[in-house]
C-alpha positions in Angstrom: 62.9 190.5 -100.7 60.6 188.2 -103.2 61.0 190.8 -105.7 64.9 190.9 -105.6 64.9 187.1 -106.2 62.5 187.4 -109.2 65.0 190.0 -110.6 67.8 188.1 -110.4 66.5 184.7 -112.0 64.7 186.8 -114.6 68.3 188.1 -115.4 70.0 184.7 -115.5 67.2 183.1 -117.5 67.6 185.9 -119.8 70.8 185.3 -120.4 70.1 182.7 -122.3 68.9 184.5 -125.1 72.0 184.4 -126.6 71.1 181.1 -127.8 67.4 182.5 -128.5 65.8 180.8 -125.4 62.5 182.5 -124.2 61.8 182.4 -120.2 58.7 183.5 -119.1 59.3 186.0 -116.2 57.4 188.1 -113.9 56.3 190.8 -116.8 58.1 194.1 -115.6 56.9 197.7 -115.9 57.8 199.1 -119.2 58.4 202.7 -119.3 56.0 204.0 -121.6 52.5 205.9 -121.2 49.4 204.2 -120.4 47.2 206.4 -122.5 45.2 205.0 -125.4 45.8 206.3 -128.6 43.3 207.7 -130.9 41.5 205.6 -133.5 43.6 204.4 -135.9 43.5 205.8 -139.7 41.0 203.9 -141.5 43.3 204.9 -145.0 68.8 177.7 -127.6 68.9 174.3 -125.9 72.1 171.8 -126.4 71.1 168.2 -127.7 72.2 165.8 -129.1 73.3 166.0 -132.6 71.3 164.0 -135.5 71.3 163.8 -139.1 70.6 167.2 -141.2 67.0 167.2 -141.5 65.2 167.3 -145.1 62.9 170.2 -145.8 59.6 168.1 -147.1 56.7 170.2 -149.2 53.2 169.2 -148.9 53.4 169.7 -153.0 55.6 167.1 -154.6 57.2 167.9 -156.9 57.7 171.8 -156.4 57.2 173.2 -160.0 59.6 175.9 -161.2 58.2 179.1 -162.0 58.8 179.3 -166.1 56.5 182.2 -166.2 58.4 185.5 -166.6 58.7 186.7 -163.2 56.8 190.1 -162.4 58.6 193.0 -162.6 58.9 195.2 -159.6 59.4 199.0 -159.5 62.3 199.1 -158.2 62.7 202.8 -158.2 60.8 204.9 -156.1 59.0 207.4 -157.3 60.8 211.2 -156.8 59.1 213.7 -154.7 59.3 217.6 -155.5 60.7 217.8 -151.9 62.8 215.3 -151.0 62.5 214.5 -147.2 65.7 214.7 -145.2 67.2 212.0 -142.9 68.5 212.9 -139.7 69.5 210.9 -136.9 66.6 210.0 -134.0 68.2 210.4 -130.7 64.8 209.7 -128.3 61.2 208.4 -128.7 58.4 207.4 -126.8 56.2 204.5 -126.7 52.3 204.8 -126.7 50.3 201.7 -125.8 47.8 201.5 -128.2 45.3 199.5 -126.0 44.8 198.2 -122.4 44.4 194.7 -123.9 47.2 192.4 -122.7 48.4 190.1 -125.6 49.3 186.5 -124.7 53.1 186.4 -126.0 52.7 188.8 -129.0 55.1 187.6 -132.0 54.2 189.7 -134.7 52.1 192.7 -135.9 50.8 193.8 -139.5 47.9 195.0 -141.5 45.7 193.8 -144.2 46.0 197.2 -146.3 43.6 199.0 -144.4 43.6 200.2 -140.6 43.3 197.3 -138.9 46.2 195.9 -136.6 46.6 192.1 -137.0 48.8 190.9 -133.7 49.6 187.2 -133.4 49.9 185.8 -130.5 52.5 182.8 -129.8 49.8 180.1 -128.5 48.1 179.9 -132.2 45.7 183.2 -132.1 45.3 186.4 -134.4 44.0 189.4 -132.6 42.6 192.5 -134.3 42.8 195.7 -133.0 40.3 198.7 -134.9 39.7 202.1 -134.1 42.1 201.5 -130.7 39.9 198.3 -129.8 40.9 194.8 -129.3 37.5 192.7 -131.1 36.0 190.2 -129.2 36.4 187.2 -131.7 39.5 186.6 -132.8 40.6 186.6 -136.6 41.9 183.2 -136.4 42.3 180.4 -133.8 44.4 177.6 -134.3 45.7 176.8 -130.5 45.0 173.1 -131.6 47.3 173.0 -134.5 50.0 174.8 -132.5 52.2 172.7 -130.2 54.5 174.1 -127.9 54.7 177.9 -126.6 58.0 177.5 -125.0 61.3 178.6 -126.4 60.6 179.7 -130.3 58.0 177.9 -130.9 54.3 178.7 -132.3 52.5 181.1 -134.1 55.4 182.9 -135.6 54.0 185.9 -137.9 51.6 186.2 -141.2 51.5 188.1 -143.9 48.6 189.2 -146.1 49.0 188.5 -149.9 49.2 191.5 -151.9 45.8 191.7 -153.8 44.2 190.5 -150.3 41.5 192.9 -150.8 40.5 191.1 -154.0 41.4 187.4 -152.8 41.1 186.9 -149.2 44.0 185.1 -149.0 46.7 185.3 -146.3 49.6 183.1 -144.7 51.1 182.3 -141.4 53.9 180.3 -139.9 53.6 177.7 -137.1 55.2 175.4 -135.3 52.7 172.3 -135.0 52.4 169.7 -132.5 55.5 167.6 -133.6 57.8 170.7 -133.2 58.2 171.5 -137.0 57.8 174.8 -139.1 54.2 174.5 -141.5 53.7 177.5 -143.7 50.0 177.6 -144.8 47.9 179.7 -146.9 44.0 180.6 -145.5 41.2 182.3 -146.7 39.3 185.1 -144.8 35.6 184.3 -144.0 34.0 185.2 -146.9 30.3 186.6 -145.1 32.5 188.4 -142.2 35.7 190.6 -142.9 37.7 189.9 -139.1 37.0 186.5 -139.3 39.2 183.7 -141.1 37.4 180.6 -142.6 39.2 178.3 -140.3 38.6 175.2 -142.7 40.7 176.5 -145.5 44.0 175.9 -144.6 46.3 174.3 -147.4 49.6 173.5 -146.0 52.4 174.8 -148.6 55.7 174.0 -146.8 56.7 171.5 -143.8 60.3 172.0 -142.7 61.3 169.5 -140.2 62.9 171.2 -137.0 65.7 169.2 -134.9 65.7 171.3 -131.6 63.0 173.9 -130.4 64.9 176.9 -130.7 66.3 178.9 -134.1 62.9 178.7 -135.9 63.4 182.3 -137.7 59.5 182.3 -138.3 59.0 185.6 -140.6 56.9 186.0 -143.4 56.9 188.8 -145.9 55.9 189.9 -149.0 58.5 191.5 -151.1 58.2 194.3 -153.7 58.5 191.7 -156.6 55.3 189.8 -155.2 57.0 186.6 -154.1 56.8 185.6 -150.7 59.9 185.3 -148.2 60.6 183.2 -145.1 63.4 183.4 -142.8 64.6 180.0 -141.5 66.9 179.3 -138.2 69.6 176.6 -138.8 67.8 174.2 -136.9 68.7 174.8 -132.9 71.1 174.0 -130.3 73.8 176.1 -130.0 77.0 176.9 -132.4 75.1 174.9 -135.6 76.2 171.6 -135.2 74.5 170.4 -138.3 76.3 173.5 -140.5 73.1 174.3 -141.8 73.9 177.6 -142.3 76.6 177.0 -145.4 74.6 173.5 -146.2 72.5 174.7 -149.8 71.2 171.0 -149.6 69.2 172.3 -146.0 66.7 174.9 -145.8 67.8 175.7 -142.6 69.8 178.8 -141.9 68.2 180.4 -145.0 66.0 183.0 -146.4 63.4 181.3 -148.8 61.7 183.2 -151.5 58.4 181.0 -153.0 56.0 181.9 -155.9 52.8 181.6 -154.2 50.4 182.5 -157.0 52.1 180.2 -159.8 50.8 177.1 -158.8 47.3 177.6 -157.1 47.7 174.5 -155.2 51.1 175.1 -153.2 54.2 177.2 -154.3 56.5 177.5 -157.0 60.2 178.5 -157.5 60.7 181.9 -158.9 62.8 181.2 -162.4 65.3 184.1 -161.0 66.2 182.7 -157.7 69.7 182.0 -157.2 70.5 178.4 -157.2 67.6 177.2 -159.9 70.6 175.8 -162.0 72.5 174.3 -158.9 71.4 170.3 -158.4 73.3 170.2 -155.4 70.8 173.4 -153.8 67.7 173.8 -152.8 66.0 176.3 -155.4 63.9 177.9 -152.9 67.0 179.4 -151.0 67.4 183.2 -151.7 69.9 183.8 -149.2 72.3 182.1 -146.9 74.7 181.9 -143.9 72.3 183.3 -141.2 71.6 181.5 -137.6 68.5 183.0 -136.4 66.8 185.8 -138.7 63.4 186.1 -136.5 62.7 189.3 -137.8 63.4 190.8 -141.4 61.9 193.3 -143.3 61.5 195.7 -146.6 61.9 199.1 -147.1 58.7 200.6 -148.4 60.5 203.3 -150.5 63.8 202.1 -151.6 63.1 197.8 -151.5 66.3 197.4 -149.4 66.4 194.1 -147.4 67.1 194.4 -144.1 67.9 191.1 -141.9 68.1 191.0 -138.0 70.2 188.0 -137.2 70.4 186.9 -133.8 73.8 185.9 -132.9 75.2 183.2 -130.3 77.5 184.2 -127.3 78.8 187.2 -128.5 77.6 189.5 -131.2 74.5 190.4 -132.5 74.2 191.8 -136.2 71.6 194.0 -138.8 72.5 192.6 -142.7 71.2 194.8 -145.7 70.6 193.6 -149.0 70.3 196.5 -151.5 68.0 196.8 -154.0 68.7 195.1 -157.3 70.3 192.3 -155.7 69.9 189.2 -157.9 70.3 186.8 -154.7 72.6 184.5 -153.3 74.4 186.4 -150.5 76.1 184.4 -147.9 76.0 186.8 -144.5 78.7 184.2 -142.9 77.2 182.3 -140.4 78.8 180.0 -139.0 82.2 181.1 -140.4 81.7 184.1 -138.8 79.7 185.7 -136.0 78.8 189.5 -136.9 82.6 190.9 -137.9 84.2 188.4 -136.2 85.6 184.6 -137.0 83.2 182.1 -134.9 85.5 180.3 -132.2 88.6 181.0 -134.3 91.5 184.2 -134.7 91.2 183.9 -138.1 88.9 182.9 -141.1 88.2 182.8 -144.7 86.1 185.4 -145.4 86.1 185.3 -149.0 82.4 186.0 -150.7 80.7 186.7 -147.4 78.5 189.4 -146.8 79.3 191.6 -143.4 76.9 193.4 -141.2 76.2 196.9 -141.2 75.8 197.1 -137.6 76.6 195.0 -134.8 76.5 194.9 -130.9 78.3 193.0 -128.2 76.6 191.2 -125.4 77.4 193.3 -123.0 74.8 195.2 -124.3 72.3 192.9 -124.8 71.6 189.4 -125.7 69.3 188.7 -128.7 68.4 191.5 -131.4 64.7 192.0 -132.8 64.8 193.6 -136.0 62.6 196.2 -137.3 61.3 198.2 -139.9 62.9 201.8 -141.9 60.4 204.2 -140.9 58.6 205.6 -143.7 55.5 207.1 -142.2 54.5 211.0 -143.0 53.2 211.2 -139.5 56.3 211.7 -137.6 58.8 213.1 -140.2 61.8 213.2 -137.8 61.4 209.5 -138.1 61.4 209.2 -141.9 64.4 207.2 -143.4 65.3 205.9 -139.6 65.9 201.8 -139.6 64.7 200.5 -136.2 66.5 197.4 -134.1 65.9 196.4 -130.2 67.4 193.9 -128.0 65.3 191.1 -126.5 66.9 191.1 -123.3 67.9 194.7 -122.2 65.0 196.6 -123.9 67.2 198.9 -125.5 65.8 200.1 -129.1 68.3 201.7 -131.8 68.2 203.8 -134.3 70.2 203.7 -137.4 70.9 205.7 -140.5 73.4 205.5 -143.8 76.3 207.9 -143.4 76.6 208.0 -147.3 79.8 206.4 -147.5 79.5 203.1 -146.8 79.3 203.2 -142.8 76.2 204.0 -141.1 75.6 205.3 -137.4 73.4 204.4 -134.7 72.0 205.4 -131.5 70.2 204.4 -128.5 67.0 206.1 -128.4 64.8 204.2 -125.6 66.1 201.9 -123.0 63.6 199.8 -120.8 61.0 198.2 -123.6 60.3 195.2 -121.4 61.2 192.3 -124.0 60.6 193.1 -127.7 59.6 190.9 -129.1 59.0 191.9 -132.8 58.0 195.7 -134.3 55.5 196.2 -136.7 54.2 198.5 -139.3 50.6 199.7 -140.1 49.3 201.0 -143.7 50.6 204.4 -143.4 54.1 203.6 -142.2 53.9 204.1 -138.7 55.7 201.7 -136.6 54.8 199.6 -133.3 56.9 197.7 -130.8 55.5 194.6 -128.7 56.7 193.9 -125.6 56.2 189.8 -125.0 56.1 189.9 -121.1 53.7 192.7 -120.6 51.8 191.6 -123.5 51.5 195.2 -124.6 51.8 197.2 -128.0 53.2 200.4 -128.3 53.6 202.9 -131.2 56.8 204.4 -131.5 56.2 208.1 -131.8 58.9 211.3 -131.0 
């Protein structure tokens, strides 16, 4: 009887994920193999409306990057034998380690075989050769505020030249509940530990509510740092932040973290650098909560999974070569549907490539396009999951502008994030069980 009550309570609480409320419930039994992998290769809350918050930077003023921006290699190097892309229709999840992480939020690499896992309460741990190292890479529990809802340590991004400069960046919510993006250095004497006193705060953005914090950091193929910001929280975007270009909330930001060593600069080719009414950091807008986004490491297309309100979840794609400035529609639209209206002006709005209704879940977790060489049947498939139902999908383009999707796994717990290792293999993090799983055929 107790088990039935727990299950009913968990279902009711997780249904709130349409407004992105993360609720702790008893860990479910995840349907995955428990055999550890071989060693890794070495190669929302309803609240009273407040005034629109103004994002503040610790560097004032933020300089505009007047140097010629780096020229990315946007065309992938052709191969003699192109790898065919076929739809994946099933996967398995193989547990990487028996270690149970505390609310894992993200996984990435630093250009080598180690896996770095962020825990929501303010810890980064390293998995090396299938073993979690006893000493954390970073421990900032004292800097992180609440770990309820979507607050806490949300992601880490290693500089493209990390092997030379030892620099990495994190996104967390501080004890005041505001978003902080800061730069750190690795310990000069120990590559598995960060230098605790090295933090430089680059950006602090006021969060009016405890949900819709975004939190993803990712270096793009152009060498710039991209940052996903939710609309500020509550429900229905009460601040109208998604369409407000004077506000950093509800946006994807693009920063040059190399031009200004003490902070950051605005890339000269950001889309709104000549608009005095817009924040120059903005790369794209009209987003509700881009919890997870990623770049295809081959084509450099940008995939943004945007968490919906009460009815629809979506995945947007920004093709390589975009000059930015896309409007993904929130809160005029929720996915391909007019929001709280039978009709709406869709002029200039970019519609998603994939959506699903809340009869299939409640909160999308975006992933990656598989570009590893270990499982070629996966090649070119983009993976995403639903946080509440534990359903995993694969997506591939049909070649005519449409996309096909397949349910490839069900019962993956509460997938909080995907991750990618140095070789392009993919992982899934289950927040409730604390498990990290590799995606396998």
